[in-house]
C-alpha positions, 0 to 999 in steps of 0.5 A: 481804618480806611487805609488799612481797607485799601491795604487789604483790598490791594493785597487781595487784588494783587493775589488775583491779578497773580493768579490770573496771570498765571492761569492765562499764561498756562492757557497760552502755553497750553494752547501753543502745545496744542497747535504745535504738538497735538496731545491725544489721550492715548499719548502717555507723554502728552497725559504726563505733560498735561497733569504736571501743568495742572498740578503746578496750576493747583499748587500755585492756587494753594500758595496764593491762597495762603498768602492771602490768608496771611495778609489778612491775619496780619492786618487783623493783628495791626487793627487790634494793636493800633487800636486799643479799647478803653472801657470808659470814656472820659466823662465816665472815668471823671465821674467814677474817680472824682469821689477819691479826690479831696481838697486839703485845707491846713493851717497854723496860728499865722497862715492856711495853705490849700492843696489836693489828696486822694485815697488808695484804699478802701480803709481811708489811706491817702497820698498828697504832698509833704509841702501842703501839710509842712508846719501845719497844726491843723488839717481837714479834707473835704470831698466832692460833696463838701463833706469834712474828714479828719486825719486820723494818723500820719503813716509816713512822711518824706520831706525830700521826695515830698509826699506824705501818706495818712489815713482820713477818718471817720468813714466806712469803705472809701472809693479809691484809685488803683495804683499802676504797676508800672510807670507810663511811657513818654507819649502816653496821654494822662490826666489829673483831678485837682483844686486849682486856686480853690476851683474843686474837682477840675480835669485836666489832661496832657502827656507824659513828656519826660522823666527827670532826677533818675526817673523820680519825676515824671514830666508832663504837659498836664497843668499843675497850678496852686491848689493842685499840688498832691492830686493824682496824675492817672492814666487812660484807665484811671490807674495812679501813676504819680503825685502831681507836685509843681508846675513852672508856669510857662512851657508846659513844664509840670512835674509829678512824683513817680508813684513807683517811688512811693511804693518803694519806701521800705517803712510803709505800715503793712496790713497785719491782722490784730494779735488780740482783738478787744471786746466792746466791754473791754474798750468801754471799760478803757474809755470809762476809766480813761475819763475818770482819770481826766476828771480826777486830774490823776495824771500818773493813772493817765499816763498807763492808758497811752502808748509810747507814742500816739500817731495823733493827739488832737491836733498834733501828730506823732506825739511822745507820751510825756508830751501828752501828760504835759499837755493835759497837766497845762490845759486847764490853767491855759483855758481857765477850767475850774472843773470838768465832767464827761458823759459818753453816749454809748447809743452812738458807739461803734468799733472798726478793726483797722488794717494796722491791727488797732481798733478804731472806736467812735463815740458822742461825748458830751463835754462839760465844764466850769470856767473862770470866764463865764463868757467863754463856751462852756459845753460841747457835743463831740464826736470822738475817734480813738485808736486802741492797740491790741494790747489795750493802749490809746495810740490815737485820740482826736475830736470833731466838734459837733456843737458848743455853747 
């Protein structure tokens, strides 16, 4: 700003200097003419010469004034383009965005992994890296307050580009990131919030340092270490530009999947209006009859409740209906269960219409059983989350254990 002020002052000084020089020259010439050839008011030729000098002097003054105004406008434009206004400071930006970032914990029978995810719309749709979820049979996401959320469905996964799109639940409206409309420019400042080595919600900064693999990957100096995979790479106004993927551990070589590549995937689930909205009575009847079929081990009837493919069936994703029935048949012998009974608490029942047109139903279920081994738990209090399609089929069902004994 100091340099720009001097430029403006210097241009103004030049203008005044030129004006002064011109006036001085005019006065000198005028005085010479007076000494050599006196101009009398009655002399028509003398009056003409004097008027010409005055007209030319006035024109020069206007020209210099316009030039000075032009320079001032250019300086004002330069100030506006070189000093972008940021609506939020970095601490304010971090405070607002951290609520949209989650720690991911995945596990199977032999191992456990940890990564990062972030929400991109108010219904709980989130993004992360595919490799964080690879080979996992269980997954949970945890927000900044330590609240645990389950994964309701896997919307899309791409092992080649290394991203996964899923929806978390339960919840009402989720804070979320806005996706940038264009890729960042090399040299832009960028940030990420992740969980490196389990240190939750760590803020890091760097620069966009390049593009690789036909612009699919953003190279950045922002640190991306174990546990940060799947987090948001975002710009100075908080818009997501990439999904943090990997770091080489030296030379400030870190990489994020360009978010534009994710947007380019064609087979994403789009928001659609439900073709038929089930009423509460219909959903309640469906749930009641569903548990009657389970209690009576009527598997032929049970088959009619399920969609051809369930996006989630407890700990499994994208499960065929035939596999669901096979799992139900094997469940009681596997865990030594003699008989079961279900009691739905309708006072804790709710419905939500999702963007994909399905209805998400939540309720609390008391699940009691008689087991061959009395040392095993025989009573569970469960929070159930199911999805029902507009034609009345179960497309997803899973649980959150509230208590057991």
